[in-house]
PQR file of N, CA, C, O and H, with PARSE charges and radii, in Angstrom:
ATOM      1  N   UNK A   1      99.005  95.306  86.646 -0.4000 1.5000
ATOM      2  CA  UNK A   1     100.117  96.316  87.143 -0.0000 2.0000
ATOM      3  C   UNK A   1      99.541  97.790  86.561  0.5500 1.7000
ATOM      4  O   UNK A   1      99.179  97.924  85.393 -0.5500 1.4000
ATOM      5  N   UNK A   2      99.512  98.852  87.540 -0.4000 1.5000
ATOM      6  CA  UNK A   2      99.178 100.000  86.987 -0.0000 2.0000
ATOM      7  C   UNK A   2     100.310 101.018  87.473  0.5500 1.7000
ATOM      8  O   UNK A   2     100.815 100.990  88.595 -0.5500 1.4000
ATOM      9  H   UNK A   2      99.805  98.743  88.489  0.4000 1.0000
ATOM     10  N   UNK A   3     100.610 101.861  86.524 -0.4000 1.5000
ATOM     11  CA  UNK A   3     101.709 103.011  86.559 -0.0000 2.0000
ATOM     12  C   UNK A   3     101.018 104.244  86.526  0.5500 1.7000
ATOM     13  O   UNK A   3      99.967 104.366  85.896 -0.5500 1.4000
ATOM     14  H   UNK A   3     100.200 101.883  85.612  0.4000 1.0000
ATOM     15  N   UNK A   4     101.568 105.216  87.197 -0.4000 1.5000
ATOM     16  CA  UNK A   4     101.237 106.420  87.049 -0.0000 2.0000
ATOM     17  C   UNK A   4     102.508 107.253  86.502  0.5500 1.7000
ATOM     18  O   UNK A   4     103.573 107.374  87.107 -0.5500 1.4000
ATOM     19  H   UNK A   4     102.421 105.117  87.708  0.4000 1.0000
ATOM     20  N   UNK A   5     102.218 107.763  85.339 -0.4000 1.5000
ATOM     21  CA  UNK A   5     103.362 108.423  84.645 -0.0000 2.0000
ATOM     22  C   UNK A   5     102.817 110.189  84.813  0.5500 1.7000
ATOM     23  O   UNK A   5     101.636 110.533  84.768 -0.5500 1.4000
ATOM     24  H   UNK A   5     101.352 107.666  84.848  0.4000 1.0000
ATOM     25  N   UNK A   6     103.815 110.984  84.979 -0.4000 1.5000
ATOM     26  CA  UNK A   6     103.623 112.387  85.361 -0.0000 2.0000
ATOM     27  C   UNK A   6     104.699 112.996  84.841  0.5500 1.7000
ATOM     28  O   UNK A   6     105.871 112.640  84.720 -0.5500 1.4000
ATOM     29  H   UNK A   6     104.775 110.705  85.015  0.4000 1.0000
ATOM     30  N   UNK A   7     103.975 114.203  84.485 -0.4000 1.5000
ATOM     31  CA  UNK A   7     105.267 115.287  83.810 -0.0000 2.0000
ATOM     32  C   UNK A   7     104.953 116.313  84.933  0.5500 1.7000
ATOM     33  O   UNK A   7     103.799 116.643  85.206 -0.5500 1.4000
ATOM     34  H   UNK A   7     103.023 114.492  84.583  0.4000 1.0000
ATOM     35  N   UNK A   8     105.938 116.745  85.499 -0.4000 1.5000
ATOM     36  CA  UNK A   8     106.059 117.845  86.679 -0.0000 2.0000
ATOM     37  C   UNK A   8     106.975 118.993  86.475  0.5500 1.7000
ATOM     38  O   UNK A   8     108.079 118.920  85.935 -0.5500 1.4000
ATOM     39  H   UNK A   8     106.875 116.476  85.277  0.4000 1.0000
ATOM     40  N   UNK A   9     106.359 120.170  87.004 -0.4000 1.5000
ATOM     41  CA  UNK A   9     107.282 121.445  86.903 -0.0000 2.0000
ATOM     42  C   UNK A   9     108.377 121.479  87.707  0.5500 1.7000
ATOM     43  O   UNK A   9     108.189 121.312  88.912 -0.5500 1.4000
ATOM     44  H   UNK A   9     105.462 120.230  87.442  0.4000 1.0000
ATOM     45  N   UNK A  10     109.446 121.653  87.317 -0.4000 1.5000
ATOM     46  CA  UNK A  10     110.677 122.147  88.175 -0.0000 2.0000
ATOM     47  C   UNK A  10     111.200 123.419  87.945  0.5500 1.7000
ATOM     48  O   UNK A  10     112.159 123.524  87.181 -0.5500 1.4000
ATOM     49  H   UNK A  10     109.599 121.788  86.338  0.4000 1.0000
ATOM     50  N   UNK A  11     110.647 124.557  88.571 -0.4000 1.5000
ATOM     51  CA  UNK A  11     110.948 125.811  88.125 -0.0000 2.0000
ATOM     52  C   UNK A  11     110.099 126.139  86.816  0.5500 1.7000
ATOM     53  O   UNK A  11     108.869 126.097  86.849 -0.5500 1.4000
ATOM     54  H   UNK A  11     109.868 124.472  89.192  0.4000 1.0000
ATOM     55  N   UNK A  12     111.018 126.565  85.319 -0.4000 1.5000
ATOM     56  CA  UNK A  12     110.541 126.931  84.321 -0.0000 2.0000
ATOM     57  C   UNK A  12     110.689 125.454  83.341  0.5500 1.7000
ATOM     58  O   UNK A  12     110.213 125.426  82.206 -0.5500 1.4000
ATOM     59  H   UNK A  12     112.017 126.599  85.291  0.4000 1.0000
ATOM     60  N   UNK A  13     111.357 124.340  83.902 -0.4000 1.5000
ATOM     61  CA  UNK A  13     111.356 123.164  82.967 -0.0000 2.0000
ATOM     62  C   UNK A  13     110.539 122.110  83.437  0.5500 1.7000
ATOM     63  O   UNK A  13     110.161 122.256  84.599 -0.5500 1.4000
ATOM     64  H   UNK A  13     111.744 124.362  84.824  0.4000 1.0000
ATOM     65  N   UNK A  14     110.128 120.989  82.795 -0.4000 1.5000
ATOM     66  CA  UNK A  14     109.709 120.092  83.145 -0.0000 2.0000
ATOM     67  C   UNK A  14     110.303 118.610  83.267  0.5500 1.7000
ATOM     68  O   UNK A  14     111.106 118.287  82.392 -0.5500 1.4000
ATOM     69  H   UNK A  14     110.436 120.870  81.851  0.4000 1.0000
ATOM     70  N   UNK A  15     110.013 117.740  84.191 -0.4000 1.5000
ATOM     71  CA  UNK A  15     110.504 116.603  84.592 -0.0000 2.0000
ATOM     72  C   UNK A  15     109.411 115.344  84.675  0.5500 1.7000
ATOM     73  O   UNK A  15     108.220 115.414  84.979 -0.5500 1.4000
ATOM     74  H   UNK A  15     109.360 118.002  84.902  0.4000 1.0000
ATOM     75  N   UNK A  16     110.208 114.157  84.302 -0.4000 1.5000
ATOM     76  CA  UNK A  16     109.301 113.103  84.269 -0.0000 2.0000
ATOM     77  C   UNK A  16     109.199 112.037  85.414  0.5500 1.7000
ATOM     78  O   UNK A  16     110.274 111.671  85.889 -0.5500 1.4000
ATOM     79  H   UNK A  16     111.175 114.101  84.055  0.4000 1.0000
ATOM     80  N   UNK A  17     108.240 111.582  85.837 -0.4000 1.5000
ATOM     81  CA  UNK A  17     108.134 110.583  87.084 -0.0000 2.0000
ATOM     82  C   UNK A  17     107.243 109.401  86.581  0.5500 1.7000
ATOM     83  O   UNK A  17     106.219 109.582  85.923 -0.5500 1.4000
ATOM     84  H   UNK A  17     107.367 111.880  85.451  0.4000 1.0000
ATOM     85  N   UNK A  18     107.682 108.273  86.919 -0.4000 1.5000
ATOM     86  CA  UNK A  18     106.967 107.181  86.644 -0.0000 2.0000
ATOM     87  C   UNK A  18     107.033 106.268  87.873  0.5500 1.7000
ATOM     88  O   UNK A  18     108.150 106.026  88.332 -0.5500 1.4000
ATOM     89  H   UNK A  18     108.514 108.125  87.455  0.4000 1.0000
ATOM     90  N   UNK A  19     106.125 105.823  88.357 -0.4000 1.5000
ATOM     91  CA  UNK A  19     106.204 104.480  89.337 -0.0000 2.0000
ATOM     92  C   UNK A  19     104.870 103.709  89.564  0.5500 1.7000
ATOM     93  O   UNK A  19     103.797 104.246  89.288 -0.5500 1.4000
ATOM     94  H   UNK A  19     105.218 106.020  87.984  0.4000 1.0000
ATOM     95  N   UNK A  20     104.929 102.680  89.976 -0.4000 1.5000
ATOM     96  CA  UNK A  20     104.232 101.623  90.014 -0.0000 2.0000
ATOM     97  C   UNK A  20     103.246 101.750  91.040  0.5500 1.7000
ATOM     98  O   UNK A  20     103.650 102.345  92.039 -0.5500 1.4000
ATOM     99  H   UNK A  20     105.801 102.244  90.200  0.4000 1.0000
ATOM    100  N   UNK A  21     102.021 101.339  91.067 -0.4000 1.5000
ATOM    101  CA  UNK A  21     101.055 101.593  92.185 -0.0000 2.0000
ATOM    102  C   UNK A  21     100.696 100.202  92.536  0.5500 1.7000
ATOM    103  O   UNK A  21     100.542  99.219  91.811 -0.5500 1.4000
ATOM    104  H   UNK A  21     101.692 100.855  90.256  0.4000 1.0000
ATOM    105  N   UNK A  22     100.597 100.352  93.853 -0.4000 1.5000
ATOM    106  CA  UNK A  22     100.046  98.818  94.350 -0.0000 2.0000
ATOM    107  C   UNK A  22      98.504  98.467  94.541  0.5500 1.7000
ATOM    108  O   UNK A  22      98.065  97.546  95.230 -0.5500 1.4000
ATOM    109  H   UNK A  22     100.722 101.151  94.442  0.4000 1.0000
ATOM    110  N   UNK A  23      97.780  99.372  93.804 -0.4000 1.5000
ATOM    111  CA  UNK A  23      96.411  99.156  93.606 -0.0000 2.0000
ATOM    112  C   UNK A  23      96.004  99.132  92.194  0.5500 1.7000
ATOM    113  O   UNK A  23      96.530  99.846  91.341 -0.5500 1.4000
ATOM    114  H   UNK A  23      98.136 100.121  93.245  0.4000 1.0000
ATOM    115  N   UNK A  24      94.999  98.245  91.952 -0.4000 1.5000
ATOM    116  CA  UNK A  24      94.759  97.940  90.303 -0.0000 2.0000
ATOM    117  C   UNK A  24      93.868  98.802  89.711  0.5500 1.7000
ATOM    118  O   UNK A  24      94.043  99.140  88.540 -0.5500 1.4000
ATOM    119  H   UNK A  24      94.571  97.665  92.646  0.4000 1.0000
ATOM    120  N   UNK A  25      92.754  99.286  90.479 -0.4000 1.5000
ATOM    121  CA  UNK A  25      91.921 100.354  90.025 -0.0000 2.0000
ATOM    122  C   UNK A  25      92.083 101.638  90.776  0.5500 1.7000
ATOM    123  O   UNK A  25      91.796 101.854  91.953 -0.5500 1.4000
ATOM    124  H   UNK A  25      92.612  99.011  91.430  0.4000 1.0000
ATOM    125  N   UNK A  26      92.665 102.568  89.764 -0.4000 1.5000
ATOM    126  CA  UNK A  26      93.005 103.835  90.271 -0.0000 2.0000
ATOM    127  C   UNK A  26      92.364 104.891  89.390  0.5500 1.7000
ATOM    128  O   UNK A  26      92.585 104.895  88.179 -0.5500 1.4000
ATOM    129  H   UNK A  26      92.898 102.392  88.808  0.4000 1.0000
ATOM    130  N   UNK A  27      91.451 105.930  90.062 -0.4000 1.5000
ATOM    131  CA  UNK A  27      91.216 106.957  89.048 -0.0000 2.0000
ATOM    132  C   UNK A  27      91.821 108.062  88.858  0.5500 1.7000
ATOM    133  O   UNK A  27      92.993 108.179  89.215 -0.5500 1.4000
ATOM    134  H   UNK A  27      91.272 105.927  91.046  0.4000 1.0000
ATOM    135  N   UNK A  28      91.181 109.030  88.294 -0.4000 1.5000
ATOM    136  CA  UNK A  28      91.782 110.304  88.020 -0.0000 2.0000
ATOM    137  C   UNK A  28      91.995 111.260  89.162  0.5500 1.7000
ATOM    138  O   UNK A  28      93.068 111.844  89.309 -0.5500 1.4000
ATOM    139  H   UNK A  28      90.229 108.935  88.004  0.4000 1.0000
ATOM    140  N   UNK A  29      90.962 111.419  89.978 -0.4000 1.5000
ATOM    141  CA  UNK A  29      91.377 111.960  91.211 -0.0000 2.0000
ATOM    142  C   UNK A  29      92.376 111.293  92.017  0.5500 1.7000
ATOM    143  O   UNK A  29      93.144 112.157  92.440 -0.5500 1.4000
ATOM    144  H   UNK A  29      90.090 110.945  89.859  0.4000 1.0000
ATOM    145  N   UNK A  30      92.701 110.170  92.410 -0.4000 1.5000
ATOM    146  CA  UNK A  30      93.471 109.599  93.067 -0.0000 2.0000
ATOM    147  C   UNK A  30      94.669 109.842  92.498  0.5500 1.7000
ATOM    148  O   UNK A  30      95.406 110.394  93.316 -0.5500 1.4000
ATOM    149  H   UNK A  30      92.077 109.468  92.067  0.4000 1.0000
ATOM    150  N   UNK A  31      95.253 109.646  91.313 -0.4000 1.5000
ATOM    151  CA  UNK A  31      96.334 109.621  90.626 -0.0000 2.0000
ATOM    152  C   UNK A  31      96.889 111.405  90.963  0.5500 1.7000
ATOM    153  O   UNK A  31      97.957 111.761  91.460 -0.5500 1.4000
ATOM    154  H   UNK A  31      94.655 109.198  90.649  0.4000 1.0000
ATOM    155  N   UNK A  32      95.864 112.168  90.541 -0.4000 1.5000
ATOM    156  CA  UNK A  32      96.145 113.520  90.705 -0.0000 2.0000
ATOM    157  C   UNK A  32      96.720 113.825  92.443  0.5500 1.7000
ATOM    158  O   UNK A  32      97.704 114.460  92.821 -0.5500 1.4000
ATOM    159  H   UNK A  32      94.996 111.879  90.137  0.4000 1.0000
ATOM    160  N   UNK A  33      95.717 113.127  93.204 -0.4000 1.5000
ATOM    161  CA  UNK A  33      96.136 113.609  94.366 -0.0000 2.0000
ATOM    162  C   UNK A  33      97.525 112.981  95.040  0.5500 1.7000
ATOM    163  O   UNK A  33      98.131 113.478  95.989 -0.5500 1.4000
ATOM    164  H   UNK A  33      94.917 112.611  92.896  0.4000 1.0000
ATOM    165  N   UNK A  34      97.749 112.211  94.581 -0.4000 1.5000
ATOM    166  CA  UNK A  34      99.061 111.280  94.624 -0.0000 2.0000
ATOM    167  C   UNK A  34     100.336 112.025  94.323  0.5500 1.7000
ATOM    168  O   UNK A  34     101.306 111.987  95.079 -0.5500 1.4000
ATOM    169  H   UNK A  34      97.257 111.808  93.810  0.4000 1.0000
ATOM    170  N   UNK A  35     100.302 112.730  93.148 -0.4000 1.5000
ATOM    171  CA  UNK A  35     100.964 113.794  92.535 -0.0000 2.0000
ATOM    172  C   UNK A  35     101.166 114.778  93.081  0.5500 1.7000
ATOM    173  O   UNK A  35     102.318 115.211  93.099 -0.5500 1.4000
ATOM    174  H   UNK A  35      99.514 112.760  92.533  0.4000 1.0000
ATOM    175  N   UNK A  36     100.127 115.471  93.713 -0.4000 1.5000
ATOM    176  CA  UNK A  36      99.991 116.708  94.202 -0.0000 2.0000
ATOM    177  C   UNK A  36     100.544 116.507  95.787  0.5500 1.7000
ATOM    178  O   UNK A  36     100.974 117.417  96.496 -0.5500 1.4000
ATOM    179  H   UNK A  36      99.191 115.119  93.698  0.4000 1.0000
ATOM    180  N   UNK A  37     100.435 115.200  96.131 -0.4000 1.5000
ATOM    181  CA  UNK A  37     100.895 115.100  97.565 -0.0000 2.0000
ATOM    182  C   UNK A  37     102.672 114.831  97.218  0.5500 1.7000
ATOM    183  O   UNK A  37     103.425 115.241  98.101 -0.5500 1.4000
ATOM    184  H   UNK A  37     100.086 114.461  95.555  0.4000 1.0000
ATOM    185  N   UNK A  38     103.096 114.403  96.419 -0.4000 1.5000
ATOM    186  CA  UNK A  38     104.546 114.090  96.031 -0.0000 2.0000
ATOM    187  C   UNK A  38     105.214 115.558  96.053  0.5500 1.7000
ATOM    188  O   UNK A  38     106.091 115.921  96.836 -0.5500 1.4000
ATOM    189  H   UNK A  38     102.484 114.070  95.702  0.4000 1.0000
ATOM    190  N   UNK A  39     104.676 116.252  95.131 -0.4000 1.5000
ATOM    191  CA  UNK A  39     104.983 117.778  94.892 -0.0000 2.0000
ATOM    192  C   UNK A  39     104.964 118.546  96.382  0.5500 1.7000
ATOM    193  O   UNK A  39     105.907 119.202  96.826 -0.5500 1.4000
ATOM    194  H   UNK A  39     103.964 115.957  94.494  0.4000 1.0000
ATOM    195  N   UNK A  40     103.867 118.353  96.959 -0.4000 1.5000
ATOM    196  CA  UNK A  40     104.090 119.227  98.145 -0.0000 2.0000
ATOM    197  C   UNK A  40     104.989 118.370  99.386  0.5500 1.7000
ATOM    198  O   UNK A  40     105.221 118.827 100.506 -0.5500 1.4000
ATOM    199  H   UNK A  40     103.101 117.820  96.599  0.4000 1.0000
ATOM    200  N   UNK A  41     105.331 117.298  98.979 -0.4000 1.5000
ATOM    201  CA  UNK A  41     106.196 116.654 100.281 -0.0000 2.0000
ATOM    202  C   UNK A  41     107.751 116.953 100.054  0.5500 1.7000
ATOM    203  O   UNK A  41     108.573 116.771 100.952 -0.5500 1.4000
ATOM    204  H   UNK A  41     105.142 116.927  98.070  0.4000 1.0000
ATOM    205  N   UNK A  42     108.055 117.380  98.909 -0.4000 1.5000
ATOM    206  CA  UNK A  42     109.398 117.864  98.213 -0.0000 2.0000
ATOM    207  C   UNK A  42     110.395 116.678  98.750  0.5500 1.7000
ATOM    208  O   UNK A  42     111.289 116.924  99.560 -0.5500 1.4000
ATOM    209  H   UNK A  42     107.386 117.528  98.180  0.4000 1.0000
ATOM    210  N   UNK A  43     110.144 115.307  98.195 -0.4000 1.5000
ATOM    211  CA  UNK A  43     110.781 114.416  98.034 -0.0000 2.0000
ATOM    212  C   UNK A  43     111.779 114.204  97.052  0.5500 1.7000
ATOM    213  O   UNK A  43     112.801 113.542  97.234 -0.5500 1.4000
ATOM    214  H   UNK A  43     109.417 115.107  97.537  0.4000 1.0000
ATOM    215  N   UNK A  44     111.449 114.795  95.986 -0.4000 1.5000
ATOM    216  CA  UNK A  44     112.260 114.676  94.999 -0.0000 2.0000
ATOM    217  C   UNK A  44     112.995 115.796  94.617  0.5500 1.7000
ATOM    218  O   UNK A  44     112.463 116.894  94.783 -0.5500 1.4000
ATOM    219  H   UNK A  44     110.619 115.332  95.838  0.4000 1.0000
ATOM    220  N   UNK A  45     114.273 115.727  94.068 -0.4000 1.5000
ATOM    221  CA  UNK A  45     114.810 117.237  93.447 -0.0000 2.0000
ATOM    222  C   UNK A  45     115.507 116.667  92.099  0.5500 1.7000
ATOM    223  O   UNK A  45     115.953 115.549  91.840 -0.5500 1.4000
ATOM    224  H   UNK A  45     114.704 114.835  93.933  0.4000 1.0000
ATOM    225  N   UNK A  46     115.434 117.811  91.372 -0.4000 1.5000
ATOM    226  CA  UNK A  46     116.282 117.628  89.884 -0.0000 2.0000
ATOM    227  C   UNK A  46     117.111 118.571  89.773  0.5500 1.7000
ATOM    228  O   UNK A  46     117.029 119.460  90.620 -0.5500 1.4000
ATOM    229  H   UNK A  46     115.072 118.719  91.582  0.4000 1.0000
ATOM    230  N   UNK A  47     117.932 118.659  88.942 -0.4000 1.5000
ATOM    231  CA  UNK A  47     118.814 119.597  88.568 -0.0000 2.0000
ATOM    232  C   UNK A  47     118.456 120.898  88.485  0.5500 1.7000
ATOM    233  O   UNK A  47     119.137 121.869  88.816 -0.5500 1.4000
ATOM    234  H   UNK A  47     117.998 117.936  88.254  0.4000 1.0000
ATOM    235  N   UNK A  48     117.126 120.882  87.934 -0.4000 1.5000
ATOM    236  CA  UNK A  48     116.550 122.245  88.238 -0.0000 2.0000
ATOM    237  C   UNK A  48     115.817 122.749  89.303  0.5500 1.7000
ATOM    238  O   UNK A  48     115.133 123.771  89.369 -0.5500 1.4000
ATOM    239  H   UNK A  48     116.573 120.093  87.666  0.4000 1.0000
ATOM    240  N   UNK A  49     116.057 121.884  90.136 -0.4000 1.5000
ATOM    241  CA  UNK A  49     115.276 122.438  91.749 -0.0000 2.0000
ATOM    242  C   UNK A  49     114.138 121.481  91.915  0.5500 1.7000
ATOM    243  O   UNK A  49     114.016 120.425  91.293 -0.5500 1.4000
ATOM    244  H   UNK A  49     116.613 121.055  90.083  0.4000 1.0000
ATOM    245  N   UNK A  50     113.336 121.943  92.796 -0.4000 1.5000
ATOM    246  CA  UNK A  50     112.336 121.013  93.671 -0.0000 2.0000
ATOM    247  C   UNK A  50     111.238 120.849  92.873  0.5500 1.7000
ATOM    248  O   UNK A  50     111.162 121.732  92.019 -0.5500 1.4000
ATOM    249  H   UNK A  50     113.435 122.800  93.302  0.4000 1.0000
ATOM    250  N   UNK A  51     110.330 120.012  92.840 -0.4000 1.5000
ATOM    251  CA  UNK A  51     109.223 120.049  91.995 -0.0000 2.0000
ATOM    252  C   UNK A  51     108.030 121.217  92.581  0.5500 1.7000
ATOM    253  O   UNK A  51     107.874 121.373  93.792 -0.5500 1.4000
ATOM    254  H   UNK A  51     110.391 119.294  93.534  0.4000 1.0000
ATOM    255  N   UNK A  52     107.282 121.946  91.626 -0.4000 1.5000
ATOM    256  CA  UNK A  52     106.631 123.074  91.838 -0.0000 2.0000
ATOM    257  C   UNK A  52     105.321 122.764  91.526  0.5500 1.7000
ATOM    258  O   UNK A  52     104.478 123.449  92.105 -0.5500 1.4000
ATOM    259  H   UNK A  52     107.408 121.819  90.643  0.4000 1.0000
ATOM    260  N   UNK A  53     104.901 121.861  90.718 -0.4000 1.5000
ATOM    261  CA  UNK A  53     103.541 121.595  90.420 -0.0000 2.0000
ATOM    262  C   UNK A  53     103.216 120.423  89.230  0.5500 1.7000
ATOM    263  O   UNK A  53     104.070 120.120  88.397 -0.5500 1.4000
ATOM    264  H   UNK A  53     105.586 121.304  90.248  0.4000 1.0000
ATOM    265  N   UNK A  54     102.211 119.965  89.255 -0.4000 1.5000
ATOM    266  CA  UNK A  54     101.888 118.925  88.108 -0.0000 2.0000
ATOM    267  C   UNK A  54     101.562 119.652  87.092  0.5500 1.7000
ATOM    268  O   UNK A  54     100.921 120.693  87.238 -0.5500 1.4000
ATOM    269  H   UNK A  54     101.517 120.212  89.931  0.4000 1.0000
ATOM    270  N   UNK A  55     102.087 119.058  85.532 -0.4000 1.5000
ATOM    271  CA  UNK A  55     101.695 119.355  84.563 -0.0000 2.0000
ATOM    272  C   UNK A  55     100.777 118.336  83.536  0.5500 1.7000
ATOM    273  O   UNK A  55     100.056 118.596  82.572 -0.5500 1.4000
ATOM    274  H   UNK A  55     102.607 118.212  85.414  0.4000 1.0000
ATOM    275  N   UNK A  56     101.145 117.075  84.194 -0.4000 1.5000
ATOM    276  CA  UNK A  56     100.422 116.372  83.108 -0.0000 2.0000
ATOM    277  C   UNK A  56     100.161 114.778  84.051  0.5500 1.7000
ATOM    278  O   UNK A  56     101.057 114.869  84.891 -0.5500 1.4000
ATOM    279  H   UNK A  56     101.731 116.863  84.976  0.4000 1.0000
ATOM    280  N   UNK A  57      99.637 113.811  84.251 -0.4000 1.5000
ATOM    281  CA  UNK A  57      99.265 112.775  84.965 -0.0000 2.0000
ATOM    282  C   UNK A  57      98.654 111.738  83.947  0.5500 1.7000
ATOM    283  O   UNK A  57      97.607 112.076  83.393 -0.5500 1.4000
ATOM    284  H   UNK A  57      98.910 113.737  83.568  0.4000 1.0000
ATOM    285  N   UNK A  58      99.163 110.591  83.663 -0.4000 1.5000
ATOM    286  CA  UNK A  58      98.546 109.349  83.033 -0.0000 2.0000
ATOM    287  C   UNK A  58      98.475 108.072  83.901  0.5500 1.7000
ATOM    288  O   UNK A  58      99.176 107.788  84.872 -0.5500 1.4000
ATOM    289  H   UNK A  58     100.013 110.316  84.112  0.4000 1.0000
ATOM    290  N   UNK A  59      97.538 107.411  83.374 -0.4000 1.5000
ATOM    291  CA  UNK A  59      97.568 106.144  84.410 -0.0000 2.0000
ATOM    292  C   UNK A  59      97.685 104.945  83.130  0.5500 1.7000
ATOM    293  O   UNK A  59      96.822 104.821  82.262 -0.5500 1.4000
ATOM    294  H   UNK A  59      96.968 107.641  82.585  0.4000 1.0000
ATOM    295  N   UNK A  60      98.856 104.159  83.214 -0.4000 1.5000
ATOM    296  CA  UNK A  60      99.041 103.223  82.488 -0.0000 2.0000
ATOM    297  C   UNK A  60      98.782 101.680  82.952  0.5500 1.7000
ATOM    298  O   UNK A  60      99.613 101.130  83.675 -0.5500 1.4000
ATOM    299  H   UNK A  60      99.557 104.259  83.920  0.4000 1.0000
ATOM    300  N   UNK A  61      97.606 100.996  82.517 -0.4000 1.5000
ATOM    301  CA  UNK A  61      97.112  99.740  82.927 -0.0000 2.0000
ATOM    302  C   UNK A  61      97.904  98.747  81.940  0.5500 1.7000
ATOM    303  O   UNK A  61      97.860  98.730  80.710 -0.5500 1.4000
ATOM    304  H   UNK A  61      96.931 101.443  81.930  0.4000 1.0000
ATOM    305  N   UNK A  62      98.764  97.786  82.959 -0.4000 1.5000
ATOM    306  CA  UNK A  62      99.325  96.708  81.882 -0.0000 2.0000
ATOM    307  C   UNK A  62      98.700  95.418  82.498  0.5500 1.7000
ATOM    308  O   UNK A  62      98.298  95.299  83.656 -0.5500 1.4000
ATOM    309  H   UNK A  62      98.800  97.800  83.958  0.4000 1.0000
ATOM    310  N   UNK A  63      98.691  94.528  81.569 -0.4000 1.5000
ATOM    311  CA  UNK A  63      98.417  93.211  81.852 -0.0000 2.0000
ATOM    312  C   UNK A  63      99.573  92.116  81.255  0.5500 1.7000
ATOM    313  O   UNK A  63      99.916  92.217  80.077 -0.5500 1.4000
ATOM    314  H   UNK A  63      99.018  94.625  80.629  0.4000 1.0000
ATOM    315  N   UNK A  64     100.096  91.173  82.038 -0.4000 1.5000
ATOM    316  CA  UNK A  64     101.119  90.340  81.787 -0.0000 2.0000
ATOM    317  C   UNK A  64     100.385  88.833  81.679  0.5500 1.7000
ATOM    318  O   UNK A  64      99.656  88.321  82.529 -0.5500 1.4000
ATOM    319  H   UNK A  64      99.817  91.091  82.995  0.4000 1.0000
ATOM    320  N   UNK A  65     100.742  88.339  80.537 -0.4000 1.5000
ATOM    321  CA  UNK A  65     100.473  86.858  80.272 -0.0000 2.0000
ATOM    322  C   UNK A  65     101.681  86.143  80.246  0.5500 1.7000
ATOM    323  O   UNK A  65     102.616  86.350  79.473 -0.5500 1.4000
ATOM    324  H   UNK A  65     101.335  88.755  79.847  0.4000 1.0000
ATOM    325  N   UNK A  66     101.612  85.207  81.217 -0.4000 1.5000
ATOM    326  CA  UNK A  66     102.693  84.104  80.862 -0.0000 2.0000
ATOM    327  C   UNK A  66     102.392  83.215  79.973  0.5500 1.7000
ATOM    328  O   UNK A  66     101.397  82.506  80.126 -0.5500 1.4000
ATOM    329  H   UNK A  66     100.852  85.039  81.845  0.4000 1.0000
ATOM    330  N   UNK A  67     103.317  83.089  78.739 -0.4000 1.5000
ATOM    331  CA  UNK A  67     102.605  82.178  77.811 -0.0000 2.0000
ATOM    332  C   UNK A  67     103.553  81.014  77.500  0.5500 1.7000
ATOM    333  O   UNK A  67     103.243  80.197  76.633 -0.5500 1.4000
ATOM    334  H   UNK A  67     104.125  83.665  78.615  0.4000 1.0000
ATOM    335  N   UNK A  68     104.898  80.901  78.303 -0.4000 1.5000
ATOM    336  CA  UNK A  68     105.609  79.930  78.171 -0.0000 2.0000
ATOM    337  C   UNK A  68     106.191  79.632  79.706  0.5500 1.7000
ATOM    338  O   UNK A  68     106.511  80.601  80.395 -0.5500 1.4000
ATOM    339  H   UNK A  68     105.150  81.564  79.008  0.4000 1.0000
ATOM    340  N   UNK A  69     106.310  78.421  80.176 -0.4000 1.5000
ATOM    341  CA  UNK A  69     107.025  77.746  81.194 -0.0000 2.0000
ATOM    342  C   UNK A  69     107.825  76.802  80.950  0.5500 1.7000
ATOM    343  O   UNK A  69     107.311  75.739  80.604 -0.5500 1.4000
ATOM    344  H   UNK A  69     106.050  77.634  79.616  0.4000 1.0000
ATOM    345  N   UNK A  70     109.185  76.873  81.039 -0.4000 1.5000
ATOM    346  CA  UNK A  70     110.015  75.606  80.474 -0.0000 2.0000
ATOM    347  C   UNK A  70     109.988  74.358  81.342  0.5500 1.7000
ATOM    348  O   UNK A  70     109.659  74.414  82.527 -0.5500 1.4000
ATOM    349  H   UNK A  70     109.602  77.737  81.320  0.4000 1.0000
ATOM    350  N   UNK A  71     110.265  73.468  80.862 -0.4000 1.5000
ATOM    351  CA  UNK A  71     110.007  72.339  81.907 -0.0000 2.0000
ATOM    352  C   UNK A  71     110.996  72.273  82.895  0.5500 1.7000
ATOM    353  O   UNK A  71     112.121  72.575  82.497 -0.5500 1.4000
ATOM    354  H   UNK A  71     110.532  73.422  79.899  0.4000 1.0000
ATOM    355  N   UNK A  72     110.872  71.912  84.267 -0.4000 1.5000
ATOM    356  CA  UNK A  72     112.046  71.788  85.256 -0.0000 2.0000
ATOM    357  C   UNK A  72     112.545  70.319  85.442  0.5500 1.7000
ATOM    358  O   UNK A  72     111.857  69.380  85.842 -0.5500 1.4000
ATOM    359  H   UNK A  72     109.958  71.666  84.590  0.4000 1.0000
ATOM    360  N   UNK A  73     113.746  70.289  85.113 -0.4000 1.5000
ATOM    361  CA  UNK A  73     114.397  69.136  84.814 -0.0000 2.0000
ATOM    362  C   UNK A  73     115.270  69.035  86.168  0.5500 1.7000
ATOM    363  O   UNK A  73     116.044  68.092  86.334 -0.5500 1.4000
ATOM    364  H   UNK A  73     114.305  71.052  84.788  0.4000 1.0000
TER
END
């Protein structure tokens, strides 16, 4: 699972967004393009107002290993 974690400007304050991406391999340019699209779309609003710019973007790649399955009775 890949998660994009981002800090975005909302006026003079910073807000945090994180969301799961349906793609396993995502690079820096794609992650930044997604965040810029979200900011430009004005789909999220915070108590400080609309998102106005991207401050930071991180890609979190996680792997889940199922270590135990209980027997089905």
